[in-house]
Phi, psi and omega in degrees: 000134182272121182282149173257104189285138170235117182276130179261081181238080183295143176279157178247131180229129176288134187270355173064039183247127184240162183286150175286140184274348182262155177236154176220143182278153178293157182280205184296169183277079184262183179303133179102352175292158189296125179271157178297135181231152176246149180154182180264131179289128179276152177266185183299329179294334180292337176300318183277354184273354185223155162269127187253117179252135183293126180247325178215150175223147184228144178287168176302335179275356177095005179274146178296137186238107181275359184290346177276358179238125183275316178196156181298336183281347181268147174293136180288166175304134180237134177248135173234134179247121179203131175051047178061024174238133173260124182243129179250126182242174180071027172246192175298312181240169172274121181259133181229154177200145172287153178213160175220152183241135173224096186065234178265006176269144177228137177238124182246133181280179178300146185274150173232158185216147169292146183260085178241142180299141182225103181287346183270103184293325179294317180292324178294320178296321177296318178302318180293323176296317179298316180296328179286324187274336183307313181292354177268359178298136182231334186213145180222158171204143179239136173242128177252160177295155178301326177230151182301130180084359183292314178203161182296149173289148179232143178240128173253127182236121182250146183244165185303320184279000180101352175299144179224137176247141171246123183237148180252138186265136170245124184305138174291167180300320179297320177293316183295316185265349174074022176209161187288339180080170180237132180273126177225167177237129177235133170267130179255125181294156183297331185241145171286163182222139177298135180210159183279125178234129185296338184246346186230107177291154180057033182282141174243131183242164176284152171256126183228159170215147183282140175240139175233150182234145173286172181299333179273007177088001180276133180294125182235004177204135174228119182280184179274149177293140177210159179288143180237112189268351183263177172260150172255111184299129180091357181245133176239119184289138176245119181302133179090356181241121174263150182214151167256123186248138168268124191232143169259125181252124185244147173279134180261124179281131176051057179290155174301161185300328183260015183242161181283154176272004180234143176239140183244127183234127179295130175260311176195159173269121183271314181221155177216141178211154179262138177294129180274125184263000000 
């Protein structure tokens, strides 16, 4: 079957949003002001060690602010810090901005966003609010559990106008597996295929083949199709849709006897195409 390729190459557009030059102090000590917490203070490296999801937000007066959450069924705003880039996910588009750390101070640059159509007007409005407030971030603090695994890591992010976010950390794959991982590219065929699995009867697995690219981005190697018995974390297969995935492959320390010594985590979708019938 001849595929009809659709390239997923989103454009980047600077949103032209700058920080407000004025500051205002938070109001009275009302419900929702920061409570005393115990734990180990995280350093700047701990920012990049977690995916941070928004759990609570507070107004400049200290009242809890639910306007940053659209509904319980939606994924909350997520922040990722890596290589001096702040990435915001779970909006219409992926919003990015450069950032720098000086002690407990944080400076975030103007936001940029991928230009993808968004039929959800509420989500688009939230994205615009996020892009406006990011450059107003001024202070951060991370608290870790006294012992590893004791309780989730938390990030407090304060803004110039007194708004405050409380975020909960989920360890990144690199933190979880304890190694940097290896970047590979796999093409996933549009349809699953019946395959023999020692523990799961009537199992259907993905068909994948390795793709390699030269330094100039030109595809220079395509491997043979083979059955893939594992899951790719963050990827959900859609029948009839083939994709080329950029994947981080991690070594798993001391895996169970019936489990693989490798873990596959989706980094991004490079190409997508529909199976031609």
